[in-house]
Backbone as JSON Lines, residues from 0, in Angstrom:
{"i":0,"aa":"M","n":[-24.01,-30.66,5.08],"ca":[-25.28,-30.8,3.87],"c":[-26.07,-30.95,4.68]}
{"i":1,"aa":"S","n":[-27.66,-30.81,4.59],"ca":[-27.88,-31.07,5.48],"c":[-29.0,-31.89,4.73]}
{"i":2,"aa":"P","n":[-29.9,-32.77,5.79],"ca":[-29.89,-34.48,5.49],"c":[-31.47,-34.04,5.06]}
{"i":3,"aa":"F","n":[-31.46,-35.15,3.6],"ca":[-32.45,-35.84,2.68],"c":[-34.31,-35.31,3.36]}
{"i":4,"aa":"T","n":[-34.75,-34.78,2.8],"ca":[-35.41,-34.49,3.22],"c":[-37.36,-34.33,2.65]}
{"i":5,"aa":"S","n":[-38.31,-34.98,2.27],"ca":[-38.97,-35.65,1.81],"c":[-40.27,-34.43,1.77]}
{"i":6,"aa":"H","n":[-40.45,-33.34,0.54],"ca":[-41.9,-33.17,0.46],"c":[-42.79,-34.0,0.36]}
{"i":7,"aa":"M","n":[-42.1,-34.45,0.09],"ca":[-43.6,-35.83,-1.5],"c":[-45.07,-35.93,-0.39]}
{"i":8,"aa":"E","n":[-45.19,-36.17,0.49],"ca":[-46.7,-35.21,1.52],"c":[-47.14,-34.4,1.16]}
{"i":9,"aa":"E","n":[-46.7,-33.2,1.37],"ca":[-47.56,-32.25,1.18],"c":[-47.13,-31.74,-0.04]}
{"i":10,"aa":"A","n":[-46.9,-32.47,-1.14],"ca":[-47.58,-33.05,-2.5],"c":[-48.54,-34.17,-2.4]}
{"i":11,"aa":"L","n":[-49.16,-34.4,-2.34],"ca":[-49.89,-35.67,-1.95],"c":[-51.06,-34.73,-1.36]}
{"i":12,"aa":"E","n":[-50.93,-34.0,-0.55],"ca":[-51.54,-32.64,0.22],"c":[-53.0,-32.24,-1.2]}
{"i":13,"aa":"E","n":[-51.83,-31.91,-2.06],"ca":[-52.23,-30.61,-2.68],"c":[-53.07,-30.97,-3.96]}
{"i":14,"aa":"A","n":[-51.98,-32.75,-3.85],"ca":[-53.02,-33.72,-4.94],"c":[-54.15,-33.63,-4.27]}
{"i":15,"aa":"R","n":[-55.07,-34.38,-3.63],"ca":[-56.01,-34.77,-2.49],"c":[-57.0,-32.77,-2.99]}
{"i":16,"aa":"A","n":[-56.36,-31.51,-1.83],"ca":[-56.86,-30.38,-2.35],"c":[-57.53,-30.65,-3.96]}
{"i":17,"aa":"A","n":[-57.03,-31.09,-5.0],"ca":[-57.03,-30.92,-6.73],"c":[-57.96,-31.01,-6.22]}
{"i":18,"aa":"A","n":[-58.47,-32.71,-6.34],"ca":[-59.63,-33.25,-5.95],"c":[-60.79,-33.49,-5.85]}
{"i":19,"aa":"A","n":[-59.88,-32.6,-5.33],"ca":[-61.57,-32.05,-3.72],"c":[-61.97,-30.66,-4.3]}
{"i":20,"aa":"R","n":[-61.14,-30.67,-5.45],"ca":[-62.01,-28.89,-6.5],"c":[-62.49,-30.19,-7.72]}
{"i":21,"aa":"G","n":[-62.44,-31.2,-8.73],"ca":[-62.73,-31.89,-9.2],"c":[-61.39,-31.85,-10.27]}
{"i":22,"aa":"E","n":[-60.34,-31.6,-9.71],"ca":[-58.97,-31.63,-11.1],"c":[-58.84,-33.16,-10.74]}
{"i":23,"aa":"V","n":[-57.71,-33.82,-12.14],"ca":[-57.19,-35.19,-11.69],"c":[-56.23,-34.7,-10.22]}
{"i":24,"aa":"P","n":[-56.37,-35.57,-9.8],"ca":[-55.51,-35.16,-8.59],"c":[-54.05,-35.44,-8.54]}
{"i":25,"aa":"V","n":[-53.47,-34.74,-8.92],"ca":[-51.49,-34.56,-8.54],"c":[-51.32,-32.88,-8.37]}
{"i":26,"aa":"G","n":[-50.61,-33.23,-7.22],"ca":[-50.57,-31.37,-6.85],"c":[-48.39,-31.79,-7.17]}
{"i":27,"aa":"A","n":[-47.87,-30.96,-6.48],"ca":[-46.94,-30.5,-6.76],"c":[-45.77,-29.77,-5.43]}
{"i":28,"aa":"V","n":[-44.83,-29.69,-5.46],"ca":[-43.78,-28.46,-3.9],"c":[-42.69,-28.61,-4.99]}
{"i":29,"aa":"L","n":[-42.59,-27.26,-4.24],"ca":[-40.59,-26.65,-5.12],"c":[-40.4,-25.92,-4.38]}
{"i":30,"aa":"V","n":[-38.78,-26.82,-3.8],"ca":[-37.9,-26.42,-2.78],"c":[-36.78,-26.29,-2.93]}
{"i":31,"aa":"D","n":[-36.44,-24.65,-2.68],"ca":[-34.92,-23.92,-2.88],"c":[-33.88,-25.25,-2.46]}
{"i":32,"aa":"P","n":[-33.39,-24.04,-2.74],"ca":[-31.78,-24.7,-2.18],"c":[-30.97,-24.73,-0.88]}
{"i":33,"aa":"A","n":[-32.48,-24.27,-0.1],"ca":[-31.65,-24.15,1.29],"c":[-33.09,-25.02,2.3]}
{"i":34,"aa":"G","n":[-33.64,-25.52,1.35],"ca":[-34.42,-26.45,1.95],"c":[-36.23,-25.76,1.62]}
{"i":35,"aa":"R","n":[-36.32,-25.12,1.64],"ca":[-37.16,-24.29,1.47],"c":[-38.79,-24.29,0.87]}
{"i":36,"aa":"V","n":[-39.48,-24.26,0.84],"ca":[-40.83,-24.36,0.65],"c":[-40.9,-23.29,-0.71]}
{"i":37,"aa":"V","n":[-41.28,-23.1,-1.69],"ca":[-41.02,-21.85,-2.34],"c":[-42.38,-21.72,-3.29]}
{"i":38,"aa":"A","n":[-42.63,-23.05,-3.49],"ca":[-44.26,-22.74,-3.36],"c":[-44.89,-24.47,-4.17]}
{"i":39,"aa":"R","n":[-45.76,-24.16,-3.81],"ca":[-46.8,-26.09,-3.99],"c":[-48.29,-25.21,-4.56]}
{"i":40,"aa":"D","n":[-48.92,-26.64,-5.15],"ca":[-50.2,-26.09,-6.03],"c":[-50.64,-27.54,-6.48]}
{"i":41,"aa":"G","n":[-51.91,-27.53,-7.09],"ca":[-52.26,-28.83,-7.38],"c":[-52.65,-28.75,-9.28]}
{"i":42,"aa":"N","n":[-53.14,-29.18,-9.76],"ca":[-53.37,-29.35,-10.89],"c":[-54.88,-28.75,-11.09]}
{"i":43,"aa":"R","n":[-54.85,-27.69,-11.92],"ca":[-55.93,-26.91,-12.26],"c":[-56.67,-26.67,-13.57]}
{"i":44,"aa":"T","n":[-56.32,-27.89,-14.45],"ca":[-56.99,-27.18,-15.96],"c":[-58.44,-27.12,-15.91]}
{"i":45,"aa":"R","n":[-58.73,-27.68,-15.28],"ca":[-60.09,-27.36,-15.09],"c":[-60.5,-25.82,-14.72]}
{"i":46,"aa":"E","n":[-60.28,-25.83,-13.81],"ca":[-60.71,-24.61,-12.79],"c":[-60.07,-22.62,-12.71]}
{"i":47,"aa":"L","n":[-59.11,-23.33,-14.41],"ca":[-58.09,-21.85,-15.2],"c":[-58.89,-22.17,-16.03]}
{"i":48,"aa":"C","n":[-59.61,-23.49,-17.15],"ca":[-60.01,-22.82,-18.1],"c":[-58.2,-22.83,-19.23]}
{"i":49,"aa":"D","n":[-57.19,-23.84,-18.95],"ca":[-56.23,-23.53,-19.4],"c":[-55.78,-25.61,-18.76]}
{"i":50,"aa":"P","n":[-55.04,-25.93,-20.24],"ca":[-54.76,-27.51,-20.15],"c":[-52.92,-27.34,-19.99]}
{"i":51,"aa":"T","n":[-52.3,-25.91,-19.87],"ca":[-51.12,-26.16,-19.29],"c":[-51.22,-25.42,-17.3]}
{"i":52,"aa":"A","n":[-52.56,-25.64,-17.27],"ca":[-52.27,-25.58,-15.55],"c":[-51.89,-26.86,-15.3]}
{"i":53,"aa":"H","n":[-51.09,-27.63,-14.97],"ca":[-50.66,-29.05,-14.36],"c":[-49.74,-28.98,-13.59]}
{"i":54,"aa":"A","n":[-49.94,-29.08,-12.39],"ca":[-49.45,-28.29,-11.03],"c":[-47.93,-28.1,-11.05]}
{"i":55,"aa":"E","n":[-46.79,-29.07,-12.01],"ca":[-45.07,-28.75,-12.46],"c":[-46.16,-27.19,-12.84]}
{"i":56,"aa":"V","n":[-45.78,-26.66,-13.76],"ca":[-46.06,-25.87,-14.46],"c":[-46.79,-24.85,-13.5]}
{"i":57,"aa":"Q","n":[-47.89,-24.96,-12.51],"ca":[-47.66,-23.61,-11.4],"c":[-46.75,-23.26,-10.76]}
{"i":58,"aa":"V","n":[-46.52,-24.49,-9.87],"ca":[-45.12,-24.02,-8.85],"c":[-44.18,-23.78,-9.5]}
{"i":59,"aa":"I","n":[-43.79,-23.78,-10.55],"ca":[-42.81,-23.62,-11.58],"c":[-43.29,-21.77,-11.82]}
{"i":60,"aa":"R","n":[-44.06,-21.53,-12.56],"ca":[-44.2,-20.11,-12.77],"c":[-44.21,-19.32,-11.46]}
{"i":61,"aa":"A","n":[-45.34,-19.84,-10.14],"ca":[-45.02,-19.26,-8.67],"c":[-43.43,-18.39,-8.56]}
{"i":62,"aa":"A","n":[-42.47,-20.3,-8.7],"ca":[-41.05,-19.93,-8.0],"c":[-40.62,-18.68,-9.26]}
{"i":63,"aa":"C","n":[-40.63,-18.95,-10.13],"ca":[-39.71,-17.85,-11.27],"c":[-40.92,-17.05,-10.73]}
{"i":64,"aa":"R","n":[-42.05,-16.11,-10.94],"ca":[-41.52,-15.17,-10.41],"c":[-41.9,-14.12,-9.23]}
{"i":65,"aa":"A","n":[-41.46,-15.23,-8.21],"ca":[-40.95,-14.67,-6.86],"c":[-39.7,-14.55,-7.27]}
{"i":66,"aa":"A","n":[-38.2,-15.27,-8.08],"ca":[-37.64,-15.96,-8.41],"c":[-36.45,-13.42,-9.13]}
{"i":67,"aa":"G","n":[-37.34,-13.75,-10.38],"ca":[-37.66,-12.38,-10.65],"c":[-36.37,-13.11,-11.93]}
{"i":68,"aa":"S","n":[-36.75,-14.67,-11.83],"ca":[-35.92,-15.08,-13.22],"c":[-36.8,-16.06,-13.38]}
{"i":69,"aa":"E","n":[-36.28,-17.31,-15.04],"ca":[-37.33,-17.99,-15.54],"c":[-36.34,-19.46,-15.64]}
{"i":70,"aa":"R","n":[-35.46,-19.01,-14.66],"ca":[-34.29,-20.43,-13.78],"c":[-34.61,-20.27,-12.4]}
{"i":71,"aa":"L","n":[-34.3,-21.97,-11.81],"ca":[-34.13,-22.32,-11.2],"c":[-33.34,-23.39,-10.8]}
{"i":72,"aa":"P","n":[-32.3,-22.79,-10.54],"ca":[-31.13,-23.64,-10.31],"c":[-30.68,-23.9,-9.23]}
{"i":73,"aa":"G","n":[-30.03,-25.54,-8.93],"ca":[-30.51,-25.61,-7.54],"c":[-31.59,-26.37,-6.78]}
{"i":74,"aa":"H","n":[-33.15,-26.02,-6.88],"ca":[-34.2,-26.58,-6.8],"c":[-35.05,-27.98,-6.35]}
{"i":75,"aa":"T","n":[-35.57,-28.03,-6.32],"ca":[-36.17,-29.51,-6.24],"c":[-37.26,-29.12,-6.47]}
{"i":76,"aa":"L","n":[-38.36,-30.94,-7.04],"ca":[-39.42,-30.69,-7.25],"c":[-39.96,-32.14,-7.47]}
{"i":77,"aa":"Y","n":[-40.77,-31.73,-5.84],"ca":[-41.55,-33.06,-5.45],"c":[-43.35,-32.92,-6.79]}
{"i":78,"aa":"V","n":[-42.79,-34.33,-7.15],"ca":[-44.83,-34.8,-8.13],"c":[-45.17,-35.61,-7.97]}
{"i":79,"aa":"T","n":[-45.69,-35.62,-7.72],"ca":[-46.98,-37.64,-7.17],"c":[-47.45,-38.14,-7.91]}
{"i":80,"aa":"L","n":[-46.79,-37.01,-9.41],"ca":[-47.43,-38.32,-10.84],"c":[-45.67,-37.9,-11.49]}
{"i":81,"aa":"E","n":[-45.82,-39.01,-12.29],"ca":[-44.36,-38.62,-13.56],"c":[-45.07,-37.69,-14.03]}
{"i":82,"aa":"P","n":[-44.09,-36.7,-14.51],"ca":[-44.79,-35.4,-15.3],"c":[-44.62,-35.84,-16.72]}
{"i":83,"aa":"C","n":[-45.55,-35.51,-17.82],"ca":[-45.81,-35.19,-18.81],"c":[-45.14,-34.6,-19.18]}
{"i":84,"aa":"P","n":[-44.95,-34.88,-21.06],"ca":[-43.57,-34.34,-22.52],"c":[-44.0,-33.19,-21.47]}
{"i":85,"aa":"A","n":[-44.57,-32.55,-22.0],"ca":[-44.82,-30.73,-21.63],"c":[-43.95,-30.64,-20.71]}
{"i":86,"aa":"C","n":[-44.96,-30.92,-19.29],"ca":[-43.9,-30.47,-17.79],"c":[-43.69,-31.14,-18.11]}
{"i":87,"aa":"A","n":[-41.89,-32.26,-18.25],"ca":[-40.99,-32.59,-18.94],"c":[-40.16,-30.96,-19.29]}
{"i":88,"aa":"M","n":[-40.18,-30.39,-20.85],"ca":[-39.57,-29.97,-21.03],"c":[-40.19,-28.9,-19.99]}
{"i":89,"aa":"V","n":[-40.88,-28.21,-18.92],"ca":[-40.63,-26.98,-18.28],"c":[-39.59,-27.04,-17.51]}
{"i":90,"aa":"I","n":[-39.53,-28.46,-16.92],"ca":[-38.78,-29.16,-15.27],"c":[-36.77,-28.59,-16.44]}
{"i":91,"aa":"S","n":[-37.46,-28.74,-18.06],"ca":[-35.63,-29.12,-18.09],"c":[-35.25,-26.93,-19.02]}
{"i":92,"aa":"A","n":[-35.98,-26.73,-19.04],"ca":[-36.28,-24.98,-19.52],"c":[-35.45,-24.09,-18.08]}
{"i":93,"aa":"A","n":[-36.61,-25.27,-17.49],"ca":[-36.29,-24.07,-15.63],"c":[-35.12,-24.25,-14.62]}
{"i":94,"aa":"R","n":[-34.19,-25.22,-15.43],"ca":[-33.27,-25.91,-14.64],"c":[-33.34,-25.86,-13.58]}
{"i":95,"aa":"I","n":[-34.17,-27.25,-13.19],"ca":[-34.77,-27.72,-12.08],"c":[-33.89,-28.72,-11.86]}
{"i":96,"aa":"A","n":[-33.07,-28.13,-10.33],"ca":[-32.16,-29.36,-10.24],"c":[-32.06,-31.12,-10.13]}
{"i":97,"aa":"R","n":[-32.98,-31.3,-9.53],"ca":[-33.77,-32.19,-9.22],"c":[-35.64,-32.47,-9.17]}
{"i":98,"aa":"L","n":[-35.53,-33.86,-9.6],"ca":[-37.24,-33.93,-9.49],"c":[-37.36,-35.27,-9.24]}
{"i":99,"aa":"C","n":[-38.1,-35.6,-8.12],"ca":[-38.67,-36.51,-6.87],"c":[-40.25,-36.5,-7.52]}
{"i":100,"aa":"Y","n":[-40.75,-37.78,-7.93],"ca":[-41.7,-38.18,-8.38],"c":[-42.25,-39.48,-8.1]}
{"i":101,"aa":"G","n":[-43.89,-39.46,-7.92],"ca":[-44.59,-40.27,-7.27],"c":[-44.85,-41.68,-8.27]}
{"i":102,"aa":"A","n":[-45.98,-41.38,-8.53],"ca":[-46.44,-42.8,-9.46],"c":[-46.16,-42.73,-10.83]}
{"i":103,"aa":"A","n":[-45.67,-44.1,-11.28],"ca":[-45.25,-44.0,-12.48],"c":[-46.97,-43.32,-13.33]}
{"i":104,"aa":"D","n":[-46.37,-43.08,-14.79],"ca":[-48.01,-42.13,-15.83],"c":[-47.71,-43.67,-17.2]}
{"i":105,"aa":"P","n":[-47.64,-44.69,-17.16],"ca":[-47.36,-45.24,-18.36],"c":[-48.0,-44.42,-19.75]}
{"i":106,"aa":"K","n":[-49.03,-43.51,-19.38],"ca":[-50.26,-43.75,-20.58],"c":[-49.68,-42.25,-21.34]}
{"i":107,"aa":"S","n":[-49.44,-41.4,-20.13],"ca":[-48.96,-40.45,-20.44],"c":[-47.57,-39.35,-19.78]}
{"i":108,"aa":"G","n":[-47.31,-40.44,-19.46],"ca":[-45.94,-40.07,-18.77],"c":[-44.87,-39.61,-19.4]}
{"i":109,"aa":"G","n":[-43.38,-38.95,-19.47],"ca":[-42.47,-38.27,-20.71],"c":[-41.23,-38.21,-20.1]}
{"i":110,"aa":"V","n":[-41.27,-39.29,-19.08],"ca":[-39.84,-38.95,-18.29],"c":[-39.24,-40.8,-18.02]}
{"i":111,"aa":"A","n":[-39.73,-41.59,-17.66],"ca":[-39.37,-42.62,-17.62],"c":[-39.95,-43.9,-18.78]}
{"i":112,"aa":"Q","n":[-41.56,-43.02,-19.17],"ca":[-42.53,-43.46,-19.33],"c":[-42.91,-43.14,-21.36]}
{"i":113,"aa":"G","n":[-43.53,-43.1,-22.7],"ca":[-43.07,-42.54,-23.65],"c":[-42.46,-42.33,-24.7]}
{"i":114,"aa":"P","n":[-42.09,-40.18,-24.29],"ca":[-40.77,-40.05,-25.01],"c":[-39.25,-39.68,-24.14]}
{"i":115,"aa":"R","n":[-39.79,-40.09,-23.18],"ca":[-38.5,-40.41,-22.25],"c":[-37.81,-38.64,-22.55]}
{"i":116,"aa":"I","n":[-38.46,-37.59,-22.35],"ca":[-38.34,-36.59,-23.29],"c":[-36.77,-35.7,-22.77]}
{"i":117,"aa":"F","n":[-36.26,-36.24,-20.75],"ca":[-35.09,-35.75,-21.19],"c":[-34.01,-36.76,-21.57]}
{"i":118,"aa":"T","n":[-34.29,-37.5,-22.4],"ca":[-33.2,-38.56,-23.41],"c":[-32.49,-38.19,-24.82]}
{"i":119,"aa":"H","n":[-33.81,-36.3,-24.69],"ca":[-33.76,-36.12,-26.4],"c":[-32.23,-35.28,-26.34]}
{"i":120,"aa":"P","n":[-31.41,-34.75,-27.79],"ca":[-30.77,-33.71,-27.14],"c":[-31.9,-32.57,-27.02]}
{"i":121,"aa":"Q","n":[-32.82,-31.76,-27.49],"ca":[-33.61,-30.93,-27.57],"c":[-33.92,-30.45,-26.12]}
{"i":122,"aa":"A","n":[-33.0,-31.23,-25.14],"ca":[-33.01,-30.72,-23.71],"c":[-32.35,-30.59,-23.57]}
{"i":123,"aa":"H","n":[-32.49,-29.62,-22.85],"ca":[-31.07,-28.78,-22.52],"c":[-30.48,-28.65,-21.03]}
{"i":124,"aa":"H","n":[-31.69,-29.39,-20.59],"ca":[-30.83,-29.54,-18.72],"c":[-31.13,-30.91,-18.22]}
{"i":125,"aa":"V","n":[-30.43,-31.63,-18.02],"ca":[-31.35,-33.08,-17.66],"c":[-31.83,-32.84,-16.04]}
{"i":126,"aa":"P","n":[-32.3,-32.94,-14.82],"ca":[-32.26,-33.26,-13.36],"c":[-32.1,-34.17,-13.43]}
{"i":127,"aa":"E","n":[-32.06,-33.85,-12.15],"ca":[-31.26,-35.83,-10.85],"c":[-32.69,-36.24,-10.72]}
{"i":128,"aa":"I","n":[-33.56,-37.46,-10.54],"ca":[-34.52,-38.19,-11.18],"c":[-34.47,-39.45,-9.8]}
{"i":129,"aa":"Y","n":[-35.42,-38.81,-9.26],"ca":[-36.26,-40.2,-8.0],"c":[-37.19,-40.87,-8.22]}
{"i":130,"aa":"D","n":[-37.6,-41.31,-8.99],"ca":[-38.8,-42.07,-9.33],"c":[-39.53,-42.6,-8.03]}
{"i":131,"aa":"G","n":[-40.47,-42.97,-7.75],"ca":[-40.88,-44.32,-6.98],"c":[-41.7,-43.96,-5.02]}
{"i":132,"aa":"I","n":[-40.79,-41.76,-4.69],"ca":[-41.45,-41.95,-3.78],"c":[-42.52,-41.74,-3.4]}
{"i":133,"aa":"A","n":[-43.1,-42.29,-2.8],"ca":[-44.55,-41.97,-2.73],"c":[-45.79,-43.12,-2.84]}
{"i":134,"aa":"A","n":[-45.11,-43.87,-3.95],"ca":[-45.85,-44.09,-5.16],"c":[-47.87,-44.69,-4.96]}
{"i":135,"aa":"E","n":[-47.16,-45.4,-4.29],"ca":[-48.47,-46.77,-3.37],"c":[-49.66,-44.91,-3.12]}
{"i":136,"aa":"P","n":[-49.53,-44.81,-2.66],"ca":[-50.36,-43.12,-2.09],"c":[-51.28,-42.52,-3.22]}
{"i":137,"aa":"A","n":[-50.08,-41.86,-4.51],"ca":[-50.4,-41.53,-5.2],"c":[-51.57,-42.34,-6.32]}
{"i":138,"aa":"E","n":[-50.8,-43.64,-6.18],"ca":[-51.44,-43.99,-7.53],"c":[-53.58,-44.39,-6.79]}
{"i":139,"aa":"R","n":[-53.27,-45.17,-6.15],"ca":[-54.15,-45.06,-4.47],"c":[-55.39,-43.86,-4.93]}
{"i":140,"aa":"L","n":[-55.12,-42.61,-4.95],"ca":[-55.71,-41.59,-4.64],"c":[-56.19,-41.96,-6.52]}
{"i":141,"aa":"L","n":[-54.6,-41.57,-7.7],"ca":[-55.56,-41.71,-9.14],"c":[-56.47,-42.12,-8.49]}
{"i":142,"aa":"K","n":[-56.72,-43.67,-8.26],"ca":[-57.04,-44.52,-8.59],"c":[-59.06,-45.01,-8.48]}
{"i":143,"aa":"A","n":[-58.55,-44.02,-7.37],"ca":[-60.34,-43.57,-6.87],"c":[-61.0,-42.74,-7.38]}
{"i":144,"aa":"F","n":[-60.27,-41.71,-8.01],"ca":[-60.85,-40.77,-8.11],"c":[-61.05,-40.73,-9.62]}
{"i":145,"aa":"F","n":[-60.48,-41.57,-10.43],"ca":[-60.97,-41.66,-11.88],"c":[-62.59,-43.1,-11.84]}
{"i":146,"aa":"A","n":[-62.12,-43.71,-10.1],"ca":[-62.56,-44.77,-10.35],"c":[-64.4,-44.45,-10.22]}
{"i":147,"aa":"T","n":[-64.42,-43.42,-9.68],"ca":[-65.72,-42.48,-9.44],"c":[-66.2,-41.61,-10.99]}
{"i":148,"aa":"R","n":[-65.59,-41.14,-11.83],"ca":[-66.15,-41.2,-13.18],"c":[-66.13,-42.28,-14.12]}
{"i":149,"aa":"R","n":[-65.68,-43.29,-13.66],"ca":[-65.92,-44.5,-14.76],"c":[-67.68,-45.3,-14.55]}
Protein backbone atom coordinates (compact mmCIF):
# COMPACT_ATOMS: atom_id res chain seq x y z
CA MET A 1 0.00 0.00 0.00
CA SER A 2 1.36 3.42 -0.92
CA PRO A 3 1.53 6.24 1.63
CA PHE A 4 -1.27 8.82 1.70
CA THR A 5 -0.68 11.83 -0.51
CA SER A 6 -3.08 14.74 -0.32
CA HIS A 7 -4.03 16.47 -3.56
CA MET A 8 -5.77 19.34 -1.79
CA GLU A 9 -3.15 21.88 -2.84
CA GLU A 10 -3.96 21.06 -6.47
CA ALA A 11 -7.67 21.49 -5.69
CA LEU A 12 -6.87 24.87 -4.15
CA GLU A 13 -5.03 25.84 -7.36
CA GLU A 14 -8.19 25.01 -9.29
CA ALA A 15 -10.26 27.05 -6.83
CA ARG A 16 -7.96 30.05 -7.33
CA ALA A 17 -8.29 29.66 -11.11
CA ALA A 18 -12.09 29.54 -10.75
CA ALA A 19 -12.00 32.78 -8.73
CA ALA A 20 -9.88 34.40 -11.43
CA ARG A 21 -12.63 33.48 -13.94
CA GLY A 22 -15.26 35.09 -11.69
CA GLU A 23 -16.59 31.75 -10.48
CA VAL A 24 -17.18 30.79 -6.86
CA PRO A 25 -13.72 29.48 -5.89
CA VAL A 26 -14.21 25.76 -5.55
CA GLY A 27 -11.71 23.32 -7.00
CA ALA A 28 -11.63 19.56 -7.31
CA VAL A 29 -9.10 16.86 -8.18
CA LEU A 30 -9.97 13.23 -8.88
CA VAL A 31 -7.33 10.56 -8.30
CA ASP A 32 -7.44 6.96 -9.53
CA PRO A 33 -6.67 3.93 -7.31
CA ALA A 34 -2.99 4.08 -8.34
CA GLY A 35 -2.74 7.67 -7.09
CA ARG A 36 -2.67 9.33 -10.53
CA VAL A 37 -4.63 12.54 -11.08
CA VAL A 38 -7.22 11.74 -13.75
CA ALA A 39 -9.11 15.05 -13.72
CA ARG A 40 -8.91 18.48 -12.15
CA ASP A 41 -11.11 21.53 -12.55
CA GLY A 42 -12.95 24.29 -10.77
CA ASN A 43 -16.45 25.66 -10.82
CA ARG A 44 -17.63 26.71 -14.28
CA THR A 45 -21.32 27.46 -13.73
CA ARG A 46 -21.16 31.02 -15.07
CA GLU A 47 -18.73 30.30 -17.88
CA LEU A 48 -20.82 27.39 -19.19
CA CYS A 49 -24.22 28.83 -18.20
CA ASP A 50 -24.80 25.52 -16.45
CA PRO A 51 -25.94 25.30 -12.83
CA THR A 52 -24.59 21.74 -12.64
CA ALA A 53 -21.03 22.69 -13.66
CA HIS A 54 -19.71 22.45 -10.11
CA ALA A 55 -16.06 21.43 -9.72
CA GLU A 56 -16.99 17.95 -8.48
CA VAL A 57 -19.31 17.27 -11.39
CA GLN A 58 -16.78 18.59 -13.90
CA VAL A 59 -14.05 16.20 -12.75
CA ILE A 60 -16.39 13.22 -12.43
CA ARG A 61 -17.72 13.81 -15.96
CA ALA A 62 -14.20 14.05 -17.38
CA ALA A 63 -13.00 10.92 -15.58
CA CYS A 64 -16.06 8.90 -16.57
CA ARG A 65 -15.59 9.88 -20.23
CA ALA A 66 -11.91 8.87 -20.06
CA ALA A 67 -12.73 5.58 -18.31
CA GLY A 68 -15.67 4.79 -20.60
CA SER A 69 -17.79 4.10 -17.53
CA GLU A 70 -20.34 5.85 -15.34
CA ARG A 71 -18.63 4.46 -12.23
CA LEU A 72 -15.25 5.21 -10.74
CA PRO A 73 -14.63 2.63 -8.00
CA GLY A 74 -11.46 3.11 -6.00
CA HIS A 75 -11.14 6.79 -6.93
CA THR A 76 -10.59 9.60 -4.43
CA LEU A 77 -12.15 13.03 -4.86
CA TYR A 78 -10.52 16.09 -3.30
CA VAL A 79 -12.67 19.21 -3.20
CA THR A 80 -12.08 22.50 -1.41
CA LEU A 81 -15.66 22.89 -0.15
CA GLU A 82 -18.16 20.43 1.28
CA PRO A 83 -20.23 19.16 -1.67
CA CYS A 84 -23.79 20.37 -2.10
CA PRO A 85 -26.62 17.81 -2.05
CA ALA A 86 -26.65 17.44 -5.85
CA CYS A 87 -22.90 16.84 -5.99
CA ALA A 88 -23.12 14.37 -3.10
CA MET A 89 -25.64 12.31 -5.10
CA VAL A 90 -23.35 12.38 -8.15
CA ILE A 91 -20.46 11.21 -5.96
CA SER A 92 -22.64 8.35 -4.73
CA ALA A 93 -23.84 7.44 -8.23
CA ALA A 94 -20.25 7.38 -9.53
CA ARG A 95 -19.23 5.07 -6.65
CA ILE A 96 -16.35 7.33 -5.61
CA ALA A 97 -14.46 5.46 -2.86
CA ARG A 98 -13.20 8.43 -0.84
CA LEU A 99 -14.28 12.04 -0.48
CA CYS A 100 -11.79 14.49 1.01
CA TYR A 101 -12.97 18.06 1.42
CA GLY A 102 -11.72 21.25 2.99
CA ALA A 103 -14.17 23.86 4.23
CA ALA A 104 -17.55 23.00 5.70
CA ASP A 105 -20.55 24.64 4.01
CA PRO A 106 -23.21 25.40 6.63
CA LYS A 107 -25.40 27.18 4.06
CA SER A 108 -25.40 24.75 1.13
CA GLY A 109 -23.51 21.63 2.17
CA GLY A 110 -25.04 18.23 1.72
CA VAL A 111 -22.60 15.90 3.47
CA ALA A 112 -22.15 16.98 7.11
CA GLN A 113 -24.61 19.89 6.90
CA GLY A 114 -28.17 20.18 5.67
CA PRO A 115 -29.69 17.00 4.24
CA ARG A 116 -26.63 14.77 4.89
CA ILE A 117 -27.19 12.90 1.64
CA PHE A 118 -25.04 9.88 2.49
CA THR A 119 -27.29 9.00 5.44
CA HIS A 120 -30.33 8.44 3.19
CA PRO A 121 -31.30 5.03 1.84
CA GLN A 122 -31.45 6.57 -1.64
CA ALA A 123 -27.65 6.99 -1.52
CA HIS A 124 -26.73 3.60 -2.96
CA HIS A 125 -23.05 4.10 -2.19
CA VAL A 126 -21.40 5.94 0.69
CA PRO A 127 -17.77 6.98 0.28
CA GLU A 128 -15.24 7.21 3.08
CA ILE A 129 -15.32 10.86 4.12
CA TYR A 130 -12.39 12.96 5.33
CA ASP A 131 -13.26 16.57 6.11
CA GLY A 132 -11.30 19.62 7.18
CA ILE A 133 -8.30 18.98 4.92
CA ALA A 134 -6.77 22.41 4.21
CA ALA A 135 -9.99 23.95 5.52
CA GLU A 136 -8.36 27.25 6.53
CA PRO A 137 -6.93 28.21 3.12
CA ALA A 138 -10.16 27.09 1.44
CA GLU A 139 -12.23 29.24 3.82
CA ARG A 140 -9.93 32.25 3.33
CA LEU A 141 -10.26 31.96 -0.43
CA LEU A 142 -14.06 31.81 -0.25
CA LYS A 143 -14.33 34.69 2.23
CA ALA A 144 -12.01 36.90 0.16
CA PHE A 145 -14.00 36.15 -2.99
CA PHE A 146 -17.36 36.99 -1.43
CA ALA A 147 -16.00 40.07 0.40
CA THR A 148 -15.32 41.69 -2.99
CA ARG A 149 -18.93 41.09 -4.05
CA ARG A 150 -20.74 42.51 -1.03
